[in-house]
C-alpha positions in Angstrom: -11.2 -30.0 32.2 -9.6 -28.6 29.0 -6.4 -30.3 27.7 -3.2 -28.4 28.2 -0.6 -28.7 25.5 2.8 -27.2 24.3 3.7 -26.7 20.7 7.1 -25.5 19.4 7.8 -23.8 16.1 11.3 -23.3 14.6 12.0 -19.7 13.6 15.3 -20.7 11.8 15.9 -18.2 9.0 13.7 -15.5 10.5 15.0 -12.4 12.3 13.9 -12.8 16.0 13.7 -9.0 16.5 11.4 -8.6 13.4 9.3 -11.5 14.6 8.9 -10.4 18.2 8.6 -6.7 17.5 9.4 -3.7 19.7 9.4 -4.8 23.4 8.0 -8.2 22.3 4.8 -6.4 21.2 4.0 -8.9 18.5 4.2 -11.8 20.9 2.0 -9.9 23.3 -0.5 -9.3 20.6 -0.5 -13.0 19.7 -1.1 -13.9 23.3 -4.0 -11.5 23.6 -5.6 -12.6 20.4 -5.2 -16.4 20.8 -5.3 -17.0 24.6 -2.1 -19.1 24.4 1.1 -18.3 26.3 3.9 -17.3 23.8 7.6 -17.4 24.5 10.6 -17.0 22.2 13.9 -18.6 23.2 16.7 -18.8 20.7 15.4 -20.2 17.4 12.2 -21.7 18.9 8.8 -20.2 19.5 6.9 -22.0 22.2 3.1 -21.9 22.5 1.4 -23.4 25.5 -2.1 -23.5 27.0 -5.4 -25.1 26.2 -5.6 -27.1 23.0 -8.0 -24.7 21.1 -5.9 -21.6 22.0 -2.6 -23.2 21.0 -4.1 -24.4 17.7 -5.3 -20.9 17.0 -1.9 -19.4 18.0 0.0 -21.9 15.9 -1.7 -21.0 12.7 -1.0 -17.3 13.2 2.6 -17.8 14.6 3.5 -19.9 11.5 2.3 -17.1 9.2 4.3 -14.6 11.3 7.5 -16.7 11.0 7.1 -17.0 7.2 6.6 -13.3 6.9 9.7 -12.6 9.0 11.7 -15.0 6.8 10.6 -12.9 3.8 12.1 -9.8 5.5 8.8 -8.3 6.6 9.0 -5.9 9.6 6.0 -7.1 11.5 4.0 -4.8 13.7 1.3 -5.4 16.4 -1.3 -4.3 13.8 -0.1 -6.9 11.4 -0.5 -9.6 14.0 -4.0 -8.4 14.9 -4.9 -8.4 11.2 -3.7 -12.0 10.8 -5.8 -13.0 13.8 -8.9 -11.2 12.5 -8.5 -12.4 8.9 -7.7 -16.0 9.7 -5.1 -18.5 8.4 -6.4 -18.7 4.8 -5.6 -15.1 4.3 -2.1 -15.5 5.8 -1.4 -18.4 3.6 -2.4 -16.5 0.5 -0.2 -13.5 1.6 2.8 -15.8 1.9 2.5 -16.7 -1.8 5.7 -15.3 -3.4 3.7 -14.3 -6.6 2.4 -11.2 -4.8 5.7 -10.0 -3.3 7.1 -6.8 -4.9 10.9 -7.2 -5.0 13.0 -4.0 -4.7 16.5 -4.7 -6.1 19.2 -3.2 -3.9 16.9 -3.2 -0.8 16.9 -5.9 1.9 13.1 -5.9 2.2 10.3 -6.8 -0.2 6.9 -5.1 -0.2 4.1 -7.5 0.3 0.3 -7.1 0.4 -1.2 -7.5 3.9 -4.9 -8.1 3.1 -6.9 -9.9 0.4 -7.9 -6.6 -1.1 -4.2 -5.5 -1.4 -3.4 -8.9 -2.9 -6.0 -8.4 -5.6 -4.7 -4.9 -6.2 -1.1 -6.1 -6.8 -2.4 -8.8 -9.1 -4.3 -6.2 -11.1 -1.2 -4.0 -11.3 0.8 -6.8 -12.8 -1.9 -7.8 -15.4 -3.3 -4.5 -16.7 -2.1 -1.4 -18.5 -4.4 0.9 -16.5 -5.4 0.2 -12.9 -7.8 2.4 -10.9 -7.5 1.8 -7.2 -10.3 3.3 -5.1 -10.5 3.1 -1.3 -10.2 5.0 2.0 -7.0 6.3 3.6 -4.5 3.9 4.9 -5.2 1.0 2.5 -1.9 1.1 0.7 -3.1 2.3 -2.7 -0.3 4.7 -3.3 2.4 2.8 -1.5 1.9 -0.4 -3.5 1.6 1.5 -6.7 4.9 3.3 -6.0 6.5 -0.1 -5.1 5.4 -1.6 -8.4 6.7 1.5 -10.2 10.1 1.2 -8.5 10.3 -2.5 -9.3 9.5 -1.9 -13.0 12.1 0.9 -13.2 14.9 -1.0 -11.4 14.3 -4.1 -13.5 14.3 -1.9 -16.7 10.8 -2.8 -17.7 10.3 0.9 -18.2 12.7 3.8 -18.6 10.9 6.3 -16.4 8.7 6.5 -13.3 6.4 9.5 -13.3 4.4 10.4 -10.1 1.7 13.1 -10.5 -0.7 14.7 -8.0 -3.2 17.5 -8.3 -2.2 20.7 -6.4 -5.5 20.9 -4.5 -5.7 22.2 -1.0 -7.5 19.9 1.5 -10.3 22.1 2.6 -8.3 25.2 3.4 -6.6 28.1 1.7 -2.8 28.2 2.3 -2.4 31.5 0.5 1.0 32.6 -0.9 3.8 30.2 -0.6 7.4 31.5 -0.8 10.2 30.2 -3.0 10.5 29.1 -6.6 8.0 27.0 -8.5 9.4 23.7 -7.2 9.2 25.0 -3.6 5.6 26.0 -4.1 4.5 22.6 -5.3 6.6 20.3 -3.1 4.2 20.4 -0.1 1.5 18.9 -2.4 3.9 16.2 -3.6 5.4 15.3 -0.2 3.4 12.0 0.2 4.9 10.7 -3.0 8.4 11.5 -1.8 7.7 9.8 1.5 6.7 6.5 -0.3 9.7 6.7 -2.6 12.2 7.3 0.2 10.9 4.1 1.9 11.9 2.0 -1.1 15.1 3.5 -2.5 18.3 4.8 -0.9 18.3 8.6 -0.8 21.3 9.0 -3.1 19.7 6.8 -5.7 16.6 8.9 -5.6 18.6 12.1 -6.0 20.4 10.7 -9.1 17.2 9.4 -10.6 15.5 12.8 -10.1 18.5 14.6 -11.6 18.6 12.3 -14.7 14.7 12.4 -14.9 14.4 8.6 -14.6 12.0 9.6 -11.8 9.8 12.6 -12.1 7.5 13.9 -9.4 5.3 16.8 -10.6 1.8 18.4 -10.3 -0.7 17.0 -12.8 -0.8 20.3 -14.6 2.7 19.6 -15.9 1.4 16.6 -17.9 -0.5 18.6 -20.5 0.9 18.3 -24.1 3.2 15.4 -23.2 3.4 11.8 -24.5 4.7 9.5 -21.8 6.4 6.5 -23.5 8.1 3.6 -21.8 6.9 4.9 -18.4 5.2 3.8 -15.3 2.8 6.6 -14.4 1.0 7.1 -11.1 -1.7 9.6 -10.5 -2.3 10.1 -6.8 -5.3 11.8 -5.1 -7.3 11.3 -8.2 -10.6 12.2 -6.5 -9.4 15.8 -6.7 -8.8 15.7 -10.5 -11.5 17.2 -12.7 -13.1 15.3 -15.5 -11.1 17.3 -18.1 -7.8 16.7 -16.2 -8.5 13.0 -16.0 -9.1 12.8 -19.7 -5.9 14.7 -20.3 -3.9 12.4 -18.0 -5.3 9.2 -19.6 -4.5 10.4 -23.1 -0.8 11.0 -22.2 0.0 7.3 -22.3 2.4 6.2 -25.0 3.9 2.9 -26.1 5.0 0.5 -23.3 3.5 2.6 -20.6 1.3 1.8 -17.6 -0.9 4.0 -15.5 -2.1 3.7 -12.0 -4.9 6.0 -10.8 -5.6 6.1 -7.0 -8.1 8.0 -5.0 -10.5 8.1 -2.1 -14.1 9.1 -3.0 -14.8 10.1 0.6 -12.2 12.9 0.5 -13.1 15.0 -2.5 -11.9 18.6 -2.0 -13.3 20.0 -5.3 -16.0 22.6 -5.1 -18.5 20.2 -6.6 -18.4 16.5 -5.9 -19.7 15.5 -9.3 -16.7 17.4 -10.9 -14.4 14.6 -9.8 -12.7 12.8 -12.6 -12.4 9.7 -10.5 -16.2 9.4 -10.2 -16.4 10.0 -14.0 -14.0 7.3 -15.0 -15.8 4.9 -12.7 -18.8 5.4 -14.9 -17.1 5.6 -18.3 -14.2 3.1 -18.3 -15.6 -0.2 -17.0 -15.6 -3.0 -19.6 -12.5 -1.7 -21.5 -10.0 -4.5 -21.9 -6.7 -3.7 -20.1 -8.4 -1.3 -17.6 -9.0 -2.7 -14.1 -10.9 -1.3 -11.2 -9.8 -2.4 -7.7 -11.9 -1.5 -4.6 -10.3 -1.4 -1.2 -12.2 -0.9 2.1 -11.6 -0.6 5.8 -10.6 -4.3 6.0 -7.5 -3.3 4.0 -6.4 -0.5 6.2 -2.7 -1.1 7.2 -2.1 2.0 9.4 -2.9 2.3 13.1 -5.9 0.1 14.1 -7.8 3.3 15.1 -7.7 4.5 11.4 -9.9 1.5 10.5 -12.3 2.3 13.3 -12.4 6.0 12.4 -13.2 5.2 8.7 -16.0 2.9 9.8 -17.4 5.5 12.2 -17.5 8.2 9.4 -19.1 5.7 7.0 -21.8 4.9 9.5 -22.5 8.6 10.2 -22.8 9.4 6.5 -25.2 6.5 6.0 -27.6 7.7 8.7 
């Protein structure tokens, strides 16, 4: 007969609501993934059940508590990811060296997978980083977080976010309004990431003073971007000439992040993509780093990971 044990973990310093999740969903996910019974009372998390199940749950629960202490808002997907990736991953993620602090905000942005951790390390160590991976892997989000951190800590004077105005497989036709109104739908994902990291009034002031600039890639031609953190999103839909133009905008004390998904190219010809071109041309240049993320780094809904895998399998047949 298997040995039954009880193990208690102090959650002192962690927000119980952030730890337990909506309707205790995180605790339910921990129970389902480990086989142990999980209860939260006051400042104590109790794990009970068979020895092997409790040991497994204890490793994950400890990681969850540490993340909650760091201000992370845990979700059921985060718990399932910790269970799938194992304790070594969770320990690595708890290393403060990979946290992106956002001054003025209660939370810090933290990588949630080994691939994201390597991506953040590359962003800190290189002048140009090219992040390639499928949807939901945090490529743009982490890049924007690094940009906001650099701006608020005065490492740069400007944060420039650019995106090509390419329609995703459909023709939207005439869009009403002035030029800004016409391009805003293409730039909305960048606004969304930014609004998650800065109070709205600060974003508005930064946009008015041009400390933050969000613009279509076409606006970059002829400019020199000095003392800036520059992000090019959806780079798979940039042509080779546009990519060269973007890369040659960099001035003194500037950094560039180029992110894209090679499986979602909306250009007429796939081989026109500047992202594919730089992947062939730039490796080996000091200060330029390539980071590859995959379905294991997906941090959206768990079904996104499964959908990406299903499409990849279909294309390989």
